[in-house]
N, C-alpha and C positions, 0 to 999 in steps of 0.2 A: 404262304407265298407260292404262286403258281409256278409250274415248271418253266424253265427258260425256253424262249423261242429262238431257234437257231437262225443264223445269218440268211438274209434274203428269203425268208420263209413267209409264205402267205398265211392266211388264217389257219391256226393249228387245228389238226384233226384230233379227235379224242382217241384214247387208247386205254383199255382196261388193263392196268398193270397188276399182276398177281401179288399176293403177300403184302399188300399195302404200299407197294412201291410206286409212288407218283401216279396214283389212280386218276384216270381222266386227263392225264398230261398230254402235252404236245409231242408228237412223234417227230422224227428227224426229216422225213421227206416232205415235199411240197405237193400241192394239187392232188391230194388223196392218193399218193403213191406214184404219181407221174415223175418223170426225170426232172431233177431240180435244174433251175436255170444256171447258165455259166456263172462262175464266181461263188456258187453256194458251197459252204463248208460241208453241208450235210448231204450224205448219200447213203442212207441207212441200209443195213443188211436186214433180211427178213428174220422174223422170230418164229422158231418152232414150225418151220414149213410155210411161213407167210410169203406174200408176194414181194419181189425185189423192188426197192424204191430207189436204188442207186442209178448212176449215170449209165446210159447205153444198155440197160437191161442185162447186166452181168458182164459186160466188157469193161476193160480198164478205162478210166476217164480220159476224155479228150484233152488236148493240150491246153485249152483255155478254161478248163473246169477248175473250180476252186479246190475241190477235193482231190487229193493226190492218191487216195487209197482205192484199190480195186474193189468193186462191189463184192460183198461176201455172199457165200452160199448159205450164210446164217451161222453165226457163232464165232468162236474164238479159237486160236490155235495155241501152239506150244509156248512154254516159257523156256527155262534152262533145261538141264538134264538131257542134253542131246535130243531135244525135240519130243521127249516123252514125259510131260508133266503129269501130276497125279490126276486121277479120274474125278468126275464130279461127285461121286459118292464117298468122298474122303471121310475117314473116321473122325475128323475134327469138325465136320460140317454141322453137327448137332450141338456142339458145345455152346452153352448159354453165354451171351455177351454181358459184360458188366455195364451198368448205366454210365452215361457220360458224366465225368466228374470235373473237378477243378484242381489246379496245382496249388501249392501252399500260398501263392500270391493272388489266388482268385482267377487265374486265367483258365478258361474252359479247355479241357483236355479230352478230345474225342477218341483217343486211342483205346483199344481193348486190352492192352498190356503195357506195362512199364519195362524199360530196359533193365534186366536183372543183373547187370554187371557193369563194371567200369574198367578203364585201362590205367595201369600204373607202369612206370619205367623202372628198370633195374639194370645193373651191370653184371654180365655173365662172361667170365673168361676174357675180360678186357673189351667186350662188345656191349654197346648200349642197345637194349631191347625192351619191348613192351610185353606186359603180361596181363591176363584177365584176372580180375578180382570179382568173384561171384559165380553164378551158375549160368552157363550158356546152352543148356541142354533142352530148354523148353520148346515144345511144338507151337506153331503159330495158331492164333485164334482165328475164328471165321471173320469174314468181312462184315462191316455194318451195311445195312441197306441204305441206299440213297433216298433222300426225301424228294428229289427233283427229277432224276433221270428216269426215263421210260425204258422198257426193255430194248427197244430199237436203238435208243441213244446209247445205252450201256454197251451194246454190241459194237456200235460205231466207235466209241472211245477205245474199246479193246482193239479194234482194227488199226487205229492210229498207233497204239502202243506196239502192236506187232510189226507194223511197217517201220516204226522207229528202230526196233531191235534188228530186224532183218537187214535194214539199210546199213546199220553200223557193223553187223557181221560181215557184210560185203566189203565195207571199207577196211575192216581189219585184214581181210584176205588181200585186198589191193595194196595195203601198206606193206605186208610181208612179201609182196611181189614187186616192191620198189616202184609202184605206180603213184603213190602219194608223195607229194612234195612237202617236206617239213614234218611237223608233229601231227598226231592224230589224237583227238580227245573224244572219248566214248562215255556213254551214259548208262552202261549196263546196271540194272537195278533201279534206275531213276525214271523209267518210261511212264509210270503212272503219275509221278509228280509233274513231268513236263506236259504230257498229253491231256490228262484230265483237267489240269488247271487252265490251259489255253482253250480247251473246249468250251469254257464258260464265257469267253469273250464274244462280243457281237461285232458287226461289221464296222461300227464307228469307233470301237475300242482299239487300244494300241498294245503292242507286245514289246517288252524290253528284255530279250533273252541274254543268257550267257553262252559261252562256247559249248556247253554240254546240253543246252536246251534245243537240240536239233529236232526233237520230236514236236516241240511246241511250234516250231517254224513250219513243219509239215501241216500241222493242224490249221495254222493261219493261212496256208495256201501255197507255200513253196513245194517243189517236187523233190523226191529223193535225188534225182539226177543233178539238181542244183547244188546240193551239198557235195555230191561226188565230184562234179566238175570243179568246184571250189578247191577241194583238197588236191586235185591234180593240176590246178592253176591253168585250166583250159580257157581258150579265148572266148568261148560262148558261155562261160560261167557268169553269175550275177555281177562279179567285179571285173570281168573281162581278163582274168588271169593276173591282175595286179596284186591279189591277196590270196594266199593259200589258207585253207581252213574255213571256219564258219563265221568269219567276220564280214557278214553281208546282211543287208536289210532291204526294205522297200518302203519309203516314206510316201510314195505317190498313191499306191493302190492297196497294198496289203497291211499298211500301218505297222511295220516292223522296224524297230530301231536296230541298227547293226550292233552286235556285241562289241563292247569296249574292253580292251585288255586290262586297263586300269580299273581294278575291281571296285564297284560301287558307283562309278561315274555315270552309268546308265540311269541310275535312280534320279539324279538331278535332271537329266534330259527328259525322262518321263514326267517329272513334275512340271517342266516347262511346256511340254505338249499339253498336259491337262489344263495348265493356266491359259495357254493359247486358245484352246477350245472354249474355255469359260468366257474369255473375252469376246468370243463369237456367239455367245449365248447358249452354249451347250455343255452339259456335264457329261464327261466320258470317264471310262475306267482305263488305267494304264497299268498293266501287269508287269512288274519288274522283279527279276530274280537276283538273288545274291546268295553266296555260300556261307557256311559257318565261319570260314576264315575271312572272306571278303566283307562280312558285316562288321568287322572290327575297324575298317578303314574310315578315315575322316570323311571322304565323299559320301559314304553311305549315310552317316549321321546328318551331314549338312543337307543332302538332297531330300532325305525322308523327313527331317525336321521341318524343312520349308514346306513340304507337302502337307504335313500335319497342321502347321500353324495356319496355312492358307486354306485348309479344308479342301485340298485337291484330291481327285480320285485315284491316287496311287495305291495299288495293292502290292505290298512288298512281300514276296514269297521267299522265305528264308529256307534254303535247302540245307538242313542240318544232317549232313551225311557222314559225320563222325570223324572226318579227317580233313585238316587244312593242309593240303598237299600231303606231306608225310608226318605231320604233327597231329597227335590225337587232340580232340577238342578239350580234354582235361587240362592241356597245357596252352590252350588258345584263349579261353575265357573262364572266369570263376563261377558264373551262374550256371545253374543246371538246365534251365529252359530259356532259350533265346527269346521266346514270346514274352518273357517278363519285361523286356525292353519296351514293349508297347505301352507300358504304364508310364515310363519316362517321356515317351513321345506324346502321350495323351490320346492314343487311338485304341480302338478295339484290337485285341489279339486272340489267337486261338492256336492250339497245338493239334496236329493231326498225324496219323500214321501215313507216311509217304509211300508205303507199299499198298495202301488201300485206295484204289481209284475213286471209290464212292465218297470217302471222307475228303479227299483232295478236291473233287468237283464241288461238293456241297459247300465246303468252306470258301472256296474261290467264288462260287456263284453268289453267296450271300454278301461277300465283300464287294463284289462288282455291282450288285444291286444297290448297296449303300452309296457307292461312288456315283452311280447314275442319278441317284436322288439328290446329289449335292451334299451328302453327309460326310464326305471327306475320306481320309486314308484309312487303311487297315493293314495289319501285319499277320501273316500266316507262317507258322513254323511247322515244316514237314520233316519228320524224323525217319531216316532210313539209312542205308549203307551204300556207299559208292563201291561197286563190286569190281572195278578196274582201278589201276593206278591213276595218277594225275593225267598221264598221257601214255601212249604206247611205249615210250622209253622207260616207263616206271612200272616195274613188275610188282609193286606193292608188297614186297617181302617183309616189310615192317609190320604188316597186319597179322596178328596171331591167327593160326588156322581155325581155332574154335570160333572166332568172331566171323570169319568167312562162312563157316558152316551154319552158324546161327542165322545169318541173313540169307544164305542160299535157300534155306527152308521157307523164307518169307518172300521169295521171288514174286514180284508184283504181277507178272503175266501169268504164271502158273496158278496163283491164288485167284485171279479174276476169272480165269478159264474154268476152274472148279466151281466158282460162285455161279457163273452163268449156266452151267450144266445143272448144278444143284437146284437152281430156280426153275428149271424146266423151260428156259427160254431158247435153248439150242440143244444140240446133241453131238455125240462123238463123231458121227458120220459127217455132219455139217462142218465141224471143226476141221476134220481132215481135208474136206474140199476147200475150205477157206485157206488152209495152210498151203495147199498147192497153188491156189490163185495168187496168194501173196508172194510166194517164191517166184512164180513166173513174172509177176509184175516187177519185182526188184531186179530180176535178171535182165528184163527188158530195159529198165532204167539204167542199169550198169552198162549195158551194151551201148546205149545212146551216149552216156558220159564218156566211155572209153574211146568212142569214135569221134568225139568232139575235137576240133583242131586246137593247136597251141596258138597263143597270140601271135599275130603277124602284121598288125597295123599299129605301129608305134604312135603315129599322130592321132589316130582315133582314141587310143587308150589315154594319151596325155590330155586330150580335150576334156576328159571326164574327171580329171584329178581335182580341178578347181571349178567351183560353181560360178558361172558368168555373173558379173555385177550389173548387167544391163537387162536383166529379166525380173519382172515382177512375180513374186511367188503368190499364187492365188490363195485366198482364204479357203480352208477345207470345209468348214461348217457354215459359212455364210459371212455376211458383213460384220465387221467388228462393232459390237454394241456398247462396249465400255467407253465412257467419255471422261476425258481429263478435265480438270478445273480450268476455267478461263478467266477467273476473277483476280488472278495475280500473275505477276511476271515471274519468269524463270530466274531463279537465283544462281549465283556462282556455286560451284562445288566447294566443299570444305577444303579440298586439296588446293584449289586455286587461291582461295582466301588465305590459307596458311602460308603460302609462299609469296604473298604480296609484301 
């Protein structure tokens, strides 16, 4: 399967990817390194001293550019550890990887390690607490190579991940300064799951994020300032101040369904979008996210089962982050792998390491390719740890310290940074330069967001609450091609017949 061609990209140019990584694949830039057209997701950073292919030759993107990330000086920057992640020559970089295996029910498991412990509950001095059963001292394995990403694309994915984290760090500071209205939901540790999965979407595909998938919304075309203004309920935010938080989308241009608080309900909406596109003669992919707690809801089953039966291109990305709010997953469901549920749905399933951006991208890319071919739905289970509480009001004290330390060593940004350096695709110097550029970009976005006015036009806000009933909604992909039967009359519904 050839490497994916990014949005609005012309004929892909070739790139010799070292170490067998997508050799000859498409790079992220257009026109042989020229600035991509407005609306393009891709604005690739140079590799190992290569020429910049991003917007404005090194300046932050313009307001109408699809990519919200500033062009990199090449490479990736820090993860956790106060901005000082491990270097590229980590002592674990040479550890051999085990082959891809299968779980006891035959589901492919791409992870390089199995979780070596589980959580049990106990009463201590009248308090209900959780404890680890097993060994949490293992060091992380190296990342698997991507079969599809080029070096340039890998660096761009990293940049999105870094933008995601830096934006949320700014939001956390704003929350503590009482500038955020309401709750704040952060995705520390989940940046690879959000950004690498959304990076596999094309311009005609759709995104169904949850409140923590703020990184995926940046990949799809929103700017960090949009999320910041939302959390401050500013009048120039995407919802004009009517909604605080990340409950916003764009059905007209960016193909983003606004997150729905009732967990699992977005899946049915994604199935409807895929069905609507099919009626217009086009198979598309709809990437829908749900958590390990949310996947237990009725709407999750109903929406995804409909997609499976109708062979709609819904890619269900299950974020198995070990905690359903404050409940460990051992008390949320009885199965070990949520990907096993793909068997009941009758769709392909796969398990990936959610801290490995390469695994996340490859699995999502393959599922999206199936969707575009009309082969139906897929289920991806990504396993990782939510490193913050449910929201800022939740200190996550219920999580044992050893669990936090285990996953802190598996920080997705620090691991990807080491991987890129170890491949020779970038350097420490370029990473430092990128870190400064990203920091400046986020600071500029924050300044714009904080200067935005509060809502002041009630009539204008009210006008957008309800959709006018005198407007025809245009078909997005063309004229409806599906035809109903004309050889019989419409019958009465069973309910009408029943009450006669």
